[in-house]
LOKOL-385257 format. One record per atom (N, C-alpha, C, CB): residue number from 1; residue in three letters; x, y, z. Coordinates in nm, 3 decimals. Glycine has a CB too. Layout:
// residues N
- NUM,ALA,X,Y,Z $
...
***
This chain:
// residues 72
- 1,MET,-1.704,1.587,1.564 $
- 1,MET,-1.608,1.476,1.540 $
- 1,MET,-1.664,1.371,1.448 $
- 1,MET,-1.568,1.411,1.669 $
- 2,LYS,-1.576,1.329,1.362 $
- 2,LYS,-1.620,1.219,1.273 $
- 2,LYS,-1.531,1.098,1.301 $
- 2,LYS,-1.613,1.262,1.119 $
- 3,THR,-1.568,0.989,1.273 $
- 3,THR,-1.504,0.863,1.285 $
- 3,THR,-1.499,0.784,1.156 $
- 3,THR,-1.570,0.786,1.388 $
- 4,PHE,-1.391,0.704,1.137 $
- 4,PHE,-1.384,0.613,1.031 $
- 4,PHE,-1.314,0.478,1.077 $
- 4,PHE,-1.310,0.680,0.915 $
- 5,THR,-1.333,0.380,1.007 $
- 5,THR,-1.271,0.249,1.042 $
- 5,THR,-1.182,0.214,0.936 $
- 5,THR,-1.371,0.136,1.064 $
- 6,ASP,-1.055,0.173,0.961 $
- 6,ASP,-0.960,0.139,0.851 $
- 6,ASP,-0.974,-0.013,0.820 $
- 6,ASP,-0.806,0.176,0.893 $
- 7,ASN,-0.893,-0.052,0.720 $
- 7,ASN,-0.906,-0.188,0.676 $
- 7,ASN,-0.870,-0.297,0.787 $
- 7,ASN,-0.818,-0.207,0.554 $
- 8,ALA,-0.792,-0.245,0.891 $
- 8,ALA,-0.753,-0.345,0.993 $
- 8,ALA,-0.863,-0.341,1.103 $
- 8,ALA,-0.606,-0.312,1.056 $
- 9,GLY,-0.967,-0.260,1.082 $
- 9,GLY,-1.075,-0.261,1.184 $
- 9,GLY,-1.056,-0.156,1.295 $
- 9,GLY,-1.084,-0.400,1.246 $
- 10,ARG,-0.950,-0.076,1.289 $
- 10,ARG,-0.937,0.027,1.388 $
- 10,ARG,-1.025,0.141,1.356 $
- 10,ARG,-0.797,0.071,1.400 $
- 11,THR,-1.081,0.199,1.464 $
- 11,THR,-1.162,0.317,1.451 $
- 11,THR,-1.082,0.446,1.489 $
- 11,THR,-1.288,0.302,1.541 $
- 12,TRP,-1.085,0.541,1.401 $
- 12,TRP,-1.011,0.676,1.418 $
- 12,TRP,-1.118,0.776,1.433 $
- 12,TRP,-0.912,0.717,1.292 $
- 13,THR,-1.093,0.881,1.516 $
- 13,THR,-1.168,0.994,1.536 $
- 13,THR,-1.097,1.118,1.478 $
- 13,THR,-1.197,1.007,1.679 $
- 14,ILE,-1.167,1.186,1.391 $
- 14,ILE,-1.103,1.314,1.335 $
- 14,ILE,-1.185,1.435,1.401 $
- 14,ILE,-1.110,1.319,1.161 $
- 15,SER,-1.099,1.500,1.469 $
- 15,SER,-1.137,1.624,1.536 $
- 15,SER,-1.052,1.746,1.503 $
- 15,SER,-1.132,1.602,1.681 $
- 16,LEU,-1.103,1.831,1.436 $
- 16,LEU,-1.014,1.944,1.390 $
- 16,LEU,-1.015,2.049,1.505 $
- 16,LEU,-1.065,2.011,1.247 $
- 17,THR,-0.909,2.044,1.580 $
- 17,THR,-0.887,2.137,1.699 $
- 17,THR,-0.768,2.225,1.659 $
- 17,THR,-0.856,2.055,1.841 $
- 18,ILE,-0.745,2.322,1.746 $
- 18,ILE,-0.620,2.402,1.721 $
- 18,ILE,-0.496,2.318,1.737 $
- 18,ILE,-0.610,2.522,1.817 $
- 19,ASP,-0.494,2.227,1.830 $
- 19,ASP,-0.384,2.142,1.842 $
- 19,ASP,-0.362,2.057,1.723 $
- 19,ASP,-0.398,2.061,1.956 $
- 20,ALA,-0.468,2.005,1.660 $
- 20,ALA,-0.455,1.931,1.533 $
- 20,ALA,-0.397,2.021,1.425 $
- 20,ALA,-0.592,1.876,1.488 $
- 21,ALA,-0.457,2.151,1.414 $
- 21,ALA,-0.413,2.241,1.306 $
- 21,ALA,-0.262,2.269,1.331 $
- 21,ALA,-0.500,2.379,1.304 $
- 22,LYS,-0.221,2.285,1.449 $
- 22,LYS,-0.074,2.315,1.475 $
- 22,LYS,0.012,2.196,1.444 $
- 22,LYS,-0.048,2.358,1.625 $
- 23,ARG,-0.039,2.073,1.462 $
- 23,ARG,0.029,1.952,1.431 $
- 23,ARG,0.053,1.940,1.281 $
- 23,ARG,-0.049,1.834,1.481 $
- 24,VAL,-0.054,1.965,1.199 $
- 24,VAL,-0.054,1.960,1.060 $
- 24,VAL,0.045,2.066,1.013 $
- 24,VAL,-0.194,1.979,1.003 $
- 25,LYS,0.048,2.184,1.069 $
- 25,LYS,0.139,2.304,1.027 $
- 25,LYS,0.272,2.254,1.050 $
- 25,LYS,0.115,2.444,1.111 $
- 26,GLY,0.301,2.196,1.171 $
- 26,GLY,0.441,2.158,1.207 $
- 26,GLY,0.489,2.038,1.125 $
- 26,GLY,0.452,2.122,1.360 $
- 27,LEU,0.411,1.940,1.091 $
- 27,LEU,0.450,1.825,1.017 $
- 27,LEU,0.458,1.844,0.870 $
- 27,LEU,0.362,1.719,1.045 $
- 28,LEU,0.358,1.920,0.825 $
- 28,LEU,0.340,1.927,0.674 $
- 28,LEU,0.367,2.073,0.614 $
- 28,LEU,0.189,1.882,0.637 $
- 29,ASN,0.378,2.171,0.708 $
- 29,ASN,0.380,2.311,0.661 $
- 29,ASN,0.262,2.343,0.590 $
- 29,ASN,0.495,2.341,0.576 $
- 30,VAL,0.143,2.295,0.626 $
- 30,VAL,0.012,2.328,0.566 $
- 30,VAL,-0.075,2.387,0.678 $
- 30,VAL,-0.059,2.198,0.500 $
- 31,ASN,-0.128,2.512,0.644 $
- 31,ASN,-0.203,2.584,0.746 $
- 31,ASN,-0.356,2.560,0.704 $
- 31,ASN,-0.159,2.746,0.751 $
- 32,LEU,-0.415,2.475,0.790 $
- 32,LEU,-0.562,2.440,0.770 $
- 32,LEU,-0.657,2.562,0.792 $
- 32,LEU,-0.603,2.324,0.872 $
- 33,LEU,-0.605,2.662,0.851 $
- 33,LEU,-0.684,2.783,0.886 $
- 33,LEU,-0.680,2.880,0.775 $
- 33,LEU,-0.632,2.848,1.014 $
- 34,GLU,-0.608,2.859,0.661 $
- 34,GLU,-0.599,2.951,0.558 $
- 34,GLU,-0.622,2.862,0.429 $
- 34,GLU,-0.459,3.031,0.561 $
- 35,LEU,-0.754,2.813,0.410 $
- 35,LEU,-0.800,2.734,0.301 $
- 35,LEU,-0.791,2.796,0.170 $
- 35,LEU,-0.932,2.698,0.322 $
- 36,GLU,-0.800,2.934,0.169 $
- 36,GLU,-0.808,3.004,0.035 $
- 36,GLU,-0.662,3.070,-0.004 $
- 36,GLU,-0.928,3.123,0.043 $
- 37,ALA,-0.560,3.043,0.086 $
- 37,ALA,-0.430,3.102,0.059 $
- 37,ALA,-0.350,3.008,-0.036 $
- 37,ALA,-0.352,3.127,0.193 $
- 38,GLY,-0.259,3.072,-0.106 $
- 38,GLY,-0.168,3.002,-0.205 $
- 38,GLY,-0.195,3.014,-0.339 $
- 38,GLY,-0.164,2.869,-0.183 $
- 39,ASP,-0.108,2.979,-0.429 $
- 39,ASP,-0.126,2.995,-0.568 $
- 39,ASP,-0.239,2.896,-0.615 $
- 39,ASP,0.010,2.970,-0.643 $
- 40,ALA,-0.229,2.773,-0.581 $
- 40,ALA,-0.337,2.687,-0.586 $
- 40,ALA,-0.391,2.680,-0.439 $
- 40,ALA,-0.295,2.548,-0.645 $
- 41,PRO,-0.508,2.737,-0.410 $
- 41,PRO,-0.553,2.730,-0.270 $
- 41,PRO,-0.560,2.598,-0.202 $
- 41,PRO,-0.679,2.784,-0.261 $
- 42,LEU,-0.537,2.591,-0.080 $
- 42,LEU,-0.536,2.460,-0.010 $
- 42,LEU,-0.668,2.390,-0.021 $
- 42,LEU,-0.501,2.476,0.138 $
- 43,LEU,-0.782,2.465,-0.035 $
- 43,LEU,-0.893,2.392,-0.054 $
- 43,LEU,-0.906,2.317,-0.186 $
- 43,LEU,-0.996,2.476,-0.038 $
- 44,THR,-0.841,2.378,-0.288 $
- 44,THR,-0.831,2.308,-0.423 $
- 44,THR,-0.737,2.185,-0.405 $
- 44,THR,-0.772,2.410,-0.540 $
- 45,ARG,-0.606,2.217,-0.354 $
- 45,ARG,-0.511,2.110,-0.345 $
- 45,ARG,-0.557,1.997,-0.266 $
- 45,ARG,-0.390,2.156,-0.291 $
- 46,ARG,-0.635,2.016,-0.149 $
- 46,ARG,-0.684,1.917,-0.066 $
- 46,ARG,-0.773,1.817,-0.150 $
- 46,ARG,-0.761,1.981,0.048 $
- 47,GLY,-0.845,1.878,-0.235 $
- 47,GLY,-0.942,1.800,-0.314 $
- 47,GLY,-0.886,1.720,-0.431 $
- 47,GLY,-1.045,1.891,-0.368 $
- 48,THR,-0.767,1.774,-0.472 $
- 48,THR,-0.708,1.718,-0.600 $
- 48,THR,-0.587,1.633,-0.570 $
- 48,THR,-0.667,1.833,-0.699 $
- 49,ASP,-0.513,1.652,-0.458 $
- 49,ASP,-0.399,1.588,-0.424 $
- 49,ASP,-0.416,1.478,-0.308 $
- 49,ASP,-0.303,1.692,-0.387 $
- 50,VAL,-0.443,1.353,-0.352 $
- 50,VAL,-0.483,1.242,-0.261 $
- 50,VAL,-0.374,1.225,-0.161 $
- 50,VAL,-0.510,1.108,-0.337 $
- 51,ILE,-0.243,1.237,-0.193 $
- 51,ILE,-0.139,1.216,-0.096 $
- 51,ILE,-0.144,1.331,0.014 $
- 51,ILE,0.003,1.212,-0.170 $
- 52,LEU,-0.158,1.449,-0.037 $
- 52,LEU,-0.179,1.560,0.058 $
- 52,LEU,-0.296,1.532,0.154 $
- 52,LEU,-0.205,1.691,-0.020 $
- 53,LEU,-0.411,1.487,0.107 $
- 53,LEU,-0.519,1.463,0.187 $
- 53,LEU,-0.488,1.354,0.287 $
- 53,LEU,-0.634,1.432,0.105 $
- 54,CYS,-0.436,1.239,0.241 $
- 54,CYS,-0.400,1.129,0.335 $
- 54,CYS,-0.301,1.184,0.448 $
- 54,CYS,-0.332,1.006,0.254 $
- 55,ASP,-0.194,1.261,0.406 $
- 55,ASP,-0.104,1.309,0.503 $
- 55,ASP,-0.174,1.402,0.605 $
- 55,ASP,0.010,1.380,0.434 $
- 56,VAL,-0.266,1.493,0.564 $
- 56,VAL,-0.337,1.576,0.643 $
- 56,VAL,-0.421,1.492,0.752 $
- 56,VAL,-0.423,1.662,0.553 $
- 57,ILE,-0.486,1.395,0.698 $
- 57,ILE,-0.573,1.306,0.781 $
- 57,ILE,-0.488,1.236,0.889 $
- 57,ILE,-0.645,1.198,0.691 $
- 58,PHE,-0.382,1.178,0.839 $
- 58,PHE,-0.290,1.108,0.935 $
- 58,PHE,-0.227,1.215,1.040 $
- 58,PHE,-0.169,1.032,0.851 $
- 59,ALA,-0.199,1.328,0.999 $
- 59,ALA,-0.143,1.424,1.093 $
- 59,ALA,-0.256,1.460,1.204 $
- 59,ALA,-0.092,1.558,1.011 $
- 60,VAL,-0.379,1.478,1.151 $
- 60,VAL,-0.483,1.497,1.250 $
- 60,VAL,-0.504,1.384,1.353 $
- 60,VAL,-0.608,1.520,1.180 $
- 61,VAL,-0.495,1.258,1.306 $
- 61,VAL,-0.516,1.142,1.394 $
- 61,VAL,-0.386,1.088,1.459 $
- 61,VAL,-0.582,1.030,1.314 $
- 62,LYS,-0.276,1.159,1.433 $
- 62,LYS,-0.127,1.106,1.472 $
- 62,LYS,-0.138,1.070,1.618 $
- 62,LYS,-0.001,1.224,1.449 $
- 63,SER,-0.189,1.158,1.702 $
- 63,SER,-0.180,1.122,1.841 $
- 63,SER,-0.254,0.997,1.888 $
- 63,SER,-0.227,1.232,1.916 $
- 64,GLN,-0.348,0.954,1.813 $
- 64,GLN,-0.423,0.826,1.824 $
- 64,GLN,-0.334,0.700,1.779 $
- 64,GLN,-0.555,0.835,1.734 $
- 65,ALA,-0.231,0.732,1.684 $
- 65,ALA,-0.160,0.629,1.636 $
- 65,ALA,-0.051,0.575,1.718 $
- 65,ALA,-0.114,0.664,1.520 $
- 66,GLY,0.000,0.655,1.807 $
- 66,GLY,0.102,0.620,1.894 $
- 66,GLY,0.233,0.591,1.816 $
- 66,GLY,0.060,0.503,1.976 $
- 67,GLY,0.342,0.542,1.887 $
- 67,GLY,0.467,0.513,1.824 $
- 67,GLY,0.523,0.632,1.751 $
- 67,GLY,0.452,0.400,1.731 $
- 68,THR,0.623,0.609,1.660 $
- 68,THR,0.694,0.712,1.596 $
- 68,THR,0.677,0.703,1.451 $
- 68,THR,0.833,0.709,1.631 $
- 69,ARG,0.563,0.683,1.404 $
- 69,ARG,0.534,0.677,1.254 $
- 69,ARG,0.561,0.812,1.199 $
- 69,ARG,0.384,0.633,1.220 $
- 70,ARG,0.615,0.808,1.075 $
- 70,ARG,0.646,0.942,1.010 $
- 70,ARG,0.565,0.969,0.891 $
- 70,ARG,0.791,0.951,0.969 $
- 71,LEU,0.559,1.087,0.854 $
- 71,LEU,0.480,1.130,0.737 $
- 71,LEU,0.594,1.156,0.631 $
- 71,LEU,0.383,1.267,0.768 $
- 72,ARG,0.549,1.118,0.505 $
- 72,ARG,0.633,1.137,0.386 $
- 72,ARG,0.761,1.066,0.397 $
- 72,ARG,0.659,1.282,0.362 $
***
């Protein structure tokens, strides 16, 4: 597990579990378990598409965010 602190001083824990992978797949239609799949592999897109990276990170920590915040 890794943690980071946002600009508001909140600490978030990133833990890539099966539940988190399912949440990312359900919210973003991105399969974190297939990094090399796709015309532009997810591994490449994740490193070059900042919005995708932020969406994936938020989907992973979404259960910590509470409320009904939406992606995209």
